[in-house]
C-alpha positions as CSV (number, residue, x, y, z in Angstrom):
1,M,-23.9,-14.6,-97.3
2,D,-22.6,-17.5,-95.5
3,D,-19.3,-16.9,-97.1
4,N,-19.3,-13.3,-95.8
5,L,-20.3,-14.3,-92.4
6,L,-17.5,-16.9,-92.2
7,R,-15.0,-14.4,-93.3
8,F,-16.3,-11.9,-90.7
9,F,-15.9,-14.5,-87.9
10,I,-12.4,-15.5,-89.1
11,A,-11.4,-11.9,-89.1
12,A,-12.9,-11.4,-85.6
13,V,-11.1,-14.4,-84.3
14,A,-7.8,-13.2,-85.9
15,F,-8.3,-9.8,-84.4
16,A,-9.0,-11.2,-81.0
17,T,-5.9,-13.5,-81.2
18,V,-3.7,-10.6,-82.2
19,L,-5.2,-8.5,-79.4
20,Q,-4.5,-11.2,-76.9
21,A,-0.9,-11.6,-78.2
22,L,-0.4,-7.8,-77.8
23,I,-1.8,-7.9,-74.2
24,L,0.5,-10.8,-73.4
25,V,3.5,-8.9,-74.8
26,A,2.6,-5.8,-72.8
27,L,2.3,-7.9,-69.6
28,Y,5.7,-9.5,-70.4
29,I,7.3,-6.1,-70.8
30,A,5.6,-4.8,-67.6
31,I,6.8,-7.8,-65.6
32,R,10.3,-7.4,-67.0
33,R,10.4,-3.8,-65.9
34,S,9.0,-4.7,-62.5
35,T,11.6,-7.5,-62.2
36,A,14.4,-5.1,-63.1
37,K,13.1,-2.6,-60.5
38,M,12.8,-5.3,-57.9
39,D,16.4,-6.5,-58.7
40,A,17.7,-3.0,-58.3
41,L,15.8,-2.5,-55.1
42,G,17.1,-5.9,-53.8
43,D,20.7,-4.9,-54.7
44,E,20.2,-1.5,-52.9
45,I,18.9,-3.3,-49.8
46,R,21.8,-5.7,-49.9
47,E,24.2,-2.8,-50.1
48,K,22.6,-0.8,-47.3
49,A,20.9,-3.2,-45.0
50,L,23.4,-6.1,-44.9
51,P,26.2,-3.9,-43.5
52,T,23.8,-2.5,-40.9
53,M,22.7,-6.0,-40.0
54,A,26.4,-7.1,-39.7
55,T,27.0,-4.1,-37.4
56,I,24.0,-5.0,-35.2
57,Q,25.2,-8.6,-35.0
58,N,28.7,-7.4,-34.0
59,L,27.1,-5.1,-31.4
60,L,25.0,-7.9,-30.0
61,G,28.0,-10.1,-29.9
62,E,29.9,-7.5,-27.8
63,V,26.9,-6.6,-25.6
64,R,25.6,-10.1,-24.9
65,P,28.2,-11.0,-22.3
66,K,27.6,-7.7,-20.5
67,I,23.8,-8.3,-20.6
68,E,24.3,-11.8,-19.2
69,T,26.5,-10.4,-16.4
70,I,23.9,-7.8,-15.6
71,A,21.2,-10.4,-15.6
72,T,23.2,-12.6,-13.3
73,N,23.9,-9.7,-10.9
74,V,20.3,-8.7,-10.8
75,S,19.3,-12.3,-10.1
76,E,21.8,-12.6,-7.2
77,S,20.8,-9.2,-5.9
78,S,17.1,-10.1,-5.9
79,T,18.0,-13.3,-4.0
80,L,20.0,-11.4,-1.4
81,V,17.2,-8.8,-1.0
82,R,14.6,-11.5,-0.6
83,N,16.7,-13.3,2.0
84,Q,17.2,-10.1,3.9
85,L,13.5,-9.3,3.8
86,L,12.7,-12.7,5.2
87,R,15.2,-12.1,8.1
88,I,13.7,-8.6,8.7
89,D,10.2,-10.1,8.6
90,A,11.2,-12.7,11.2
91,T,12.8,-10.1,13.4
92,L,9.8,-7.8,13.2
93,T,7.4,-10.6,13.9
94,D,9.5,-11.6,17.0
95,A,9.6,-8.0,18.2
96,L,5.9,-7.6,17.8
97,D,5.2,-10.8,19.7
98,R,7.5,-9.7,22.5
99,T,5.9,-6.3,22.6
100,R,2.4,-7.8,22.6
101,L,3.5,-10.0,25.6
102,Q,4.9,-7.1,27.5
103,V,1.7,-5.1,26.9
104,I,-0.3,-8.0,28.3
105,R,2.0,-8.2,31.3
106,A,1.8,-4.5,31.9
107,D,-2.0,-4.6,31.7
108,E,-2.2,-7.4,34.2
109,L,0.2,-5.6,36.5
110,L,-1.8,-2.4,36.3
111,N,-5.1,-4.3,36.9
112,R,-3.6,-6.1,40.0
113,T,-2.2,-2.8,41.3
114,M,-5.6,-1.1,40.8
115,D,-7.3,-4.0,42.6
116,K,-4.9,-3.7,45.5
117,V,-5.3,0.1,45.7
118,E,-9.1,-0.4,45.8
119,D,-8.8,-3.1,48.5
120,T,-6.4,-0.9,50.5
121,S,-8.7,2.0,50.1
122,E,-11.6,0.0,51.4
123,I,-9.5,-1.3,54.4
124,V,-8.4,2.2,55.3
125,H,-12.0,3.4,55.0
126,R,-13.2,0.6,57.3
127,T,-10.4,0.7,59.8
128,V,-9.5,4.4,59.9
129,V,-12.1,6.8,58.4
130,S,-15.2,5.1,59.8
131,P,-13.9,4.9,63.4
132,L,-12.6,8.6,63.1
133,R,-16.1,9.7,62.1
134,Q,-17.6,7.8,64.9
135,L,-15.1,9.3,67.3
136,N,-15.7,12.7,65.9
137,G,-19.5,12.2,66.4
138,L,-18.9,11.0,69.9
139,M,-16.6,14.0,70.7
140,N,-19.3,16.4,69.3
141,A,-21.9,14.6,71.4
142,I,-19.7,14.8,74.6
143,S,-18.9,18.5,73.8
144,T,-22.5,19.4,73.4
145,G,-23.4,17.4,76.5
146,V,-20.7,19.2,78.6
147,E,-21.8,22.6,77.3
148,V,-25.4,21.9,78.1
149,F,-24.4,20.4,81.5
150,L,-22.3,23.4,82.4
151,G,-24.9,25.8,81.1
152,Y,-23.2,27.3,78.2
153,K,-25.6,28.1,75.4
154,R,-24.6,29.1,72.0
155,R,-25.9,32.4,71.0
156,Q,-28.2,32.6,68.0
157,G,-27.7,35.2,65.3
158,K,-30.4,37.7,64.2
159,N,-32.2,35.3,62.1
160,G,-31.6,32.3,64.4
161,V,-28.8,30.7,62.3
162,G,-25.2,30.5,63.3
163,A,-23.1,32.3,66.0
164,P,-22.1,36.0,65.9
165,Q,-18.6,35.1,64.9
166,D,-19.9,33.5,61.7
167,E,-21.3,36.8,60.7
168,M,-17.8,38.4,60.6
169,F,-16.8,36.2,57.7
170,I,-19.6,37.2,55.4
């Protein structure tokens, strides 16, 4: 039995070794096929992509100076615009300061004028209007005194208010 068992293990090892050899051969063949396909794909990429890359490089070579010129022009333009904006800002700031000053001056002028008008109004009231009222009161008193002295009486209306001529205007 030992002899049979030894033969069985030798046969199993031989079978496993042959099986491994077959698997290695199959892997080798599969890798060769993949390599052949990859070589063909690489050749196709070289045929199609390299001319395109060369065309792109030529285009970039032609366009690069134009792009550099555009970038230079944009840079100079932005510098000029920034300088002009600084000048405009300075001018507007100066104009706003002057306008603010003129508004303050106009406000002060208006306040002084209003103060003088009020002072003049008070002076006119004290020197002209008050004496005229007093004079008018004095004239009414004299007129009433003369009428009473001469005996003229004002005629009273029906209800005791006003003169008969006042009733005509009703």
